[in-house]
Every structure is written in structure tokens, then in C-alpha cells.
C-alpha positions as CSV (number, residue, x, y, z in Angstrom):
1,M,-70.7,-117.9,-0.7
2,V,-69.5,-119.8,-3.7
3,I,-65.9,-120.9,-3.4
4,D,-64.6,-120.2,-6.9
5,L,-62.6,-123.5,-7.4
6,E,-64.3,-123.5,-10.8
7,Q,-67.5,-122.1,-12.2
8,P,-70.4,-124.5,-12.7
9,R,-70.7,-125.6,-16.3
10,R,-72.9,-127.8,-18.5
11,L,-70.8,-130.8,-19.8
12,L,-73.3,-132.6,-22.0
13,G,-77.0,-133.4,-22.5
14,E,-80.0,-133.7,-24.7
15,D,-81.8,-130.4,-25.0
16,G,-85.2,-130.4,-23.3
17,E,-84.5,-133.8,-21.7
18,W,-81.5,-133.9,-19.4
19,S,-78.0,-132.4,-18.8
20,V,-75.0,-133.2,-16.8
21,W,-73.3,-130.3,-14.9
22,Y,-70.2,-129.8,-12.9
23,K,-71.1,-128.3,-9.4
24,P,-68.2,-126.6,-7.6
25,S,-67.7,-126.7,-3.9
26,G,-69.6,-124.0,-2.0
27,L,-72.5,-123.9,-4.4
28,L,-75.9,-125.2,-3.3
29,S,-77.6,-127.8,-5.4
30,V,-81.1,-126.5,-4.6
31,P,-82.4,-123.6,-2.5
32,D,-82.0,-123.8,1.3
33,R,-84.5,-122.6,3.8
34,L,-83.4,-119.0,3.6
35,N,-83.4,-119.1,-0.3
36,T,-80.9,-116.3,-0.5
37,A,-77.8,-118.0,-1.9
38,P,-77.3,-119.0,-5.6
39,T,-77.8,-122.6,-6.6
40,L,-76.9,-124.8,-9.5
41,L,-80.5,-124.5,-10.7
42,D,-80.0,-120.7,-11.0
43,F,-77.0,-121.3,-13.2
44,A,-78.9,-123.8,-15.4
45,R,-81.8,-121.3,-15.8
46,N,-79.3,-118.5,-16.8
47,A,-77.9,-120.9,-19.4
48,G,-81.3,-121.3,-21.0
49,V,-82.8,-124.4,-19.2
50,A,-86.4,-123.4,-18.6
51,S,-87.3,-125.8,-15.9
52,P,-84.3,-127.6,-14.4
53,R,-84.9,-130.3,-11.8
54,T,-82.2,-132.2,-9.8
55,I,-81.8,-135.9,-9.9
56,G,-79.9,-136.6,-6.7
57,R,-78.0,-133.9,-4.8
58,L,-74.5,-133.0,-3.7
59,D,-73.6,-131.4,-0.4
60,R,-72.8,-127.8,-0.6
61,A,-69.1,-128.3,0.5
62,A,-68.6,-131.1,-2.1
63,C,-68.2,-130.9,-5.8
64,G,-68.6,-132.9,-9.0
65,L,-71.1,-134.2,-11.5
66,M,-74.9,-133.6,-11.1
67,L,-77.7,-134.7,-13.4
68,L,-80.5,-132.3,-14.1
69,A,-83.8,-133.2,-15.8
70,E,-85.2,-130.5,-18.1
71,S,-88.9,-131.6,-18.1
72,A,-91.3,-133.3,-15.8
73,A,-91.4,-136.4,-17.9
74,A,-87.6,-136.7,-18.0
75,Q,-87.5,-136.2,-14.2
76,R,-89.9,-139.2,-13.7
77,Q,-87.9,-141.4,-16.1
78,L,-84.5,-140.5,-14.7
79,S,-85.6,-140.8,-11.1
80,N,-86.8,-144.3,-11.7
81,L,-83.5,-145.2,-13.4
82,W,-81.5,-143.5,-10.6
83,G,-82.7,-146.0,-8.0
84,Q,-82.0,-149.1,-10.1
85,A,-79.1,-151.4,-9.2
86,E,-77.5,-150.8,-12.7
87,S,-77.0,-147.1,-12.0
88,I,-73.5,-146.0,-11.0
89,K,-72.7,-143.1,-8.7
90,S,-69.0,-143.1,-8.0
91,Y,-67.2,-140.6,-5.8
92,D,-63.6,-139.9,-5.0
93,A,-62.4,-138.6,-1.7
94,L,-59.2,-137.6,0.0
95,V,-59.0,-138.8,3.6
96,L,-56.7,-137.9,6.5
97,A,-56.1,-141.5,7.6
98,P,-56.5,-144.8,5.8
99,P,-59.5,-147.0,6.5
100,P,-59.0,-150.4,8.3
101,S,-58.9,-152.3,5.0
102,R,-58.1,-151.4,1.4
103,T,-61.6,-152.4,0.3
104,G,-64.8,-152.8,2.2
105,A,-68.4,-152.0,2.8
106,I,-69.8,-149.8,5.6
107,E,-73.3,-150.8,6.8
108,L,-74.3,-148.4,9.5
109,P,-77.8,-146.7,9.9
110,I,-77.9,-143.0,9.6
111,G,-80.5,-140.6,11.1
112,P,-81.0,-136.9,11.8
113,G,-78.6,-135.3,14.3
114,R,-78.1,-131.8,15.6
115,R,-77.5,-128.5,13.7
116,G,-77.7,-130.1,10.2
117,A,-75.4,-133.0,10.9
118,V,-76.4,-136.7,10.9
119,R,-76.1,-139.4,13.6
120,V,-74.5,-142.7,12.8
121,G,-75.8,-145.9,14.5
122,Q,-79.5,-145.2,14.4
123,G,-82.0,-144.3,11.8
124,K,-82.4,-145.7,8.3
125,P,-80.2,-148.4,6.8
126,A,-77.3,-147.1,4.8
127,R,-74.6,-148.9,2.8
128,T,-71.4,-147.5,1.3
129,R,-68.7,-149.5,-0.5
130,Y,-65.1,-148.2,-0.8
131,E,-61.7,-148.9,-2.2
132,V,-58.3,-147.3,-1.5
133,V,-57.0,-146.3,-5.0
134,G,-53.8,-144.5,-4.1
135,E,-52.2,-141.7,-2.2
136,Y,-52.2,-138.0,-2.9
137,G,-49.4,-136.3,-1.0
138,A,-50.0,-136.9,2.7
139,Y,-53.6,-138.1,2.1
140,H,-55.2,-141.3,1.0
141,R,-57.4,-141.4,-2.1
142,I,-60.6,-143.4,-1.8
143,R,-63.2,-144.4,-4.4
144,V,-66.7,-144.7,-3.0
145,W,-70.0,-146.1,-4.3
146,I,-73.2,-145.6,-2.4
147,E,-76.1,-148.1,-2.4
148,T,-78.4,-145.8,-0.4
149,G,-78.8,-142.1,-0.5
150,R,-78.8,-140.7,3.0
151,R,-77.8,-137.2,3.9
152,H,-74.0,-136.9,4.5
153,Q,-73.7,-140.6,4.0
154,I,-70.2,-140.8,2.6
155,R,-68.9,-138.2,5.0
156,A,-70.4,-139.8,8.1
157,H,-69.6,-143.4,7.1
158,L,-65.9,-142.7,6.3
159,A,-65.5,-140.7,9.6
160,A,-67.1,-143.7,11.5
161,I,-64.3,-146.0,10.3
162,G,-61.6,-143.5,11.2
163,A,-61.0,-142.0,7.7
164,P,-62.4,-138.5,7.9
165,I,-62.4,-136.5,4.6
166,V,-59.9,-133.6,4.2
167,G,-61.6,-130.4,5.2
168,D,-64.6,-132.0,6.8
169,T,-64.5,-130.6,10.3
170,R,-68.1,-131.4,10.9
171,Y,-67.5,-135.1,11.4
172,R,-64.0,-135.0,12.9
173,R,-65.2,-135.7,16.4
174,L,-67.2,-138.7,15.1
175,A,-64.0,-140.0,13.6
176,C,-62.1,-139.7,16.9
177,R,-64.9,-141.1,19.1
178,V,-66.2,-144.0,17.0
179,G,-63.6,-144.6,14.3
180,G,-60.4,-144.4,16.3
181,Y,-58.9,-141.4,14.3
182,A,-55.9,-140.2,16.3
183,G,-55.9,-136.6,15.0
184,S,-57.5,-133.5,16.5
185,D,-61.2,-133.6,17.1
186,V,-61.4,-129.7,17.2
187,A,-64.1,-128.6,14.8
188,P,-64.4,-124.8,15.2
189,R,-66.8,-124.3,12.3
190,P,-68.4,-126.2,9.4
191,A,-66.2,-126.8,6.4
192,R,-66.6,-124.5,3.4
193,V,-65.0,-127.1,1.1
194,I,-64.3,-130.8,1.5
195,A,-62.3,-133.2,-0.6
196,L,-65.3,-135.2,-1.9
197,C,-66.1,-135.2,-5.6
198,C,-68.8,-137.1,-7.6
199,R,-66.5,-138.3,-10.5
200,R,-68.8,-140.6,-12.5
201,L,-72.5,-140.9,-13.2
202,A,-73.9,-143.8,-15.4
203,L,-77.5,-144.7,-16.2
204,P,-77.1,-147.4,-18.9
205,D,-80.8,-147.5,-19.8
206,A,-80.6,-143.8,-20.6
207,G,-77.4,-144.1,-22.6
208,L,-75.6,-141.9,-20.0
209,D,-72.1,-142.5,-18.8
210,V,-69.9,-139.5,-17.9
211,A,-66.8,-139.2,-15.7
212,L,-64.3,-136.5,-14.8
213,D,-60.7,-137.2,-16.0
214,D,-57.7,-137.4,-13.7
215,V,-56.4,-134.1,-14.9
216,R,-59.5,-132.2,-13.7
217,L,-59.6,-134.2,-10.4
218,E,-55.9,-133.3,-9.7
219,R,-56.8,-129.6,-10.2
220,I,-59.8,-130.0,-7.9
221,W,-57.8,-131.7,-5.2
222,N,-55.1,-129.0,-5.3
223,D,-57.6,-126.2,-4.9
224,V,-59.6,-128.0,-2.2
225,I,-56.5,-128.8,-0.1
226,A,-55.3,-125.1,-0.4
227,T,-58.7,-123.8,0.7
228,A,-59.0,-126.4,3.5
229,D,-55.5,-125.5,4.8
230,A,-56.4,-121.8,4.7
231,D,-59.6,-122.4,6.7
232,S,-57.6,-124.4,9.2
233,V,-55.1,-121.5,9.7
234,Q,-57.9,-118.9,10.1
235,S,-59.7,-121.1,12.7
């Protein structure tokens, strides 16, 4: 089910080459194993993109900017640029508790876990940088940059240092057990929405640099918090 915080939309691009889209929480980036739920690729096709291909992905419960290639040649070029050190993939998150320091780097390996989750402490190397950039009501706003692209990397890494993301019940127990988070570890069901948003994508060699403004982010946070709170009451 798509949580209608905002419909997906094409923000900019070069026809036939690439486009940047906003993906709302609850929408798949690409088809899952059942292939029954709508995806961002479906919306792109309906908007006239003949052969959209994702460059990077966002978790279903997260939202924000996504880059789509519109040809096989563009996919090869953008995929190469995506992995370069000059590329920027910046995320904002609201967390339930502050991390141990205002800035830092998390270097913990990540590997497959059970039931779609990941396990921290074993697996492939993973590195996440973060900075606390302010507060948002009762929550702490963190800016995050990833230097590797593991599944659920931001969610698991922040939980592992005791700063679980608002709405992210999947990794609440990890936050308590490993990160020292003092809140409840009850996780009755996976989150529909979480307060994690890809806010900026930049590939300098492709002339691409796009970011969501604070006005849109504030609207996203308000909607995500309301939905997460409603889920908590229903659970």
C-alpha cells in the first residue's frame, strides 16, 4: 500500500537520458518478489519514460530523491559515477534519541539477517557518517552520508549507536540491545513509514545536483510523525 504523504513526481531531468524523482514513503522503488504492488518505475512509465532503470534504491518505508536512467547507455554512465568518491548522497533522519556525539562515523559490517532485516557486526564492510543538525519537536534531526550501499545501512547503523529512526520498529530491539537506547524495544510489526529522507543527490561529472528544500522536508516530517504515531496507537 502506498502511504499518500505525497504522490511521486518527476522533478527534473534530460529526456531520454536521466530524471530525478521524488519517491514517497510506502512506494517500492522496484518490484518485489510478489510483483503485485506499484513501484516508482510504474509511475515513470505512466509519465512517458519508456525504459526507466534505477540508479540506487530507497527502502519502501523511506522517502526522498531517486535517480532514474532512461536508457541502457545512461544507466552504465550514471552507475559508474554513482560509485565515485565525488558523488554525494545525503539523507536526513529524525531519531528518537541523540547519538553519542554530534558528529561521527559508524563503521560496522552489515550482513543478511532474518525476515528481511539485516544483522550488524558481521558481513560486508559498511561506513556511515552523520552530523546532528538540530531538533524537531521531541526528536533529533540528523544528516547522514553513506560511503557504502548496504541494505538498511542507515537504519541499522543509527540503531546500533542508540539513535533509532522515528517509526522504525524493525530495528528498535537492536537499538536497545547494542546501542543502549532506553526506550521500548517492542516491535509488533514492520514500519509503514519511517523518518528517513534522501534530501540531496549530486553527481558533479553529470552536471547533477538537486536537493529538497526545508519547506518540503518540514511537510514530510509532519506527515511521517503523524502516520508513525497512528501506527503506534493501532499496534
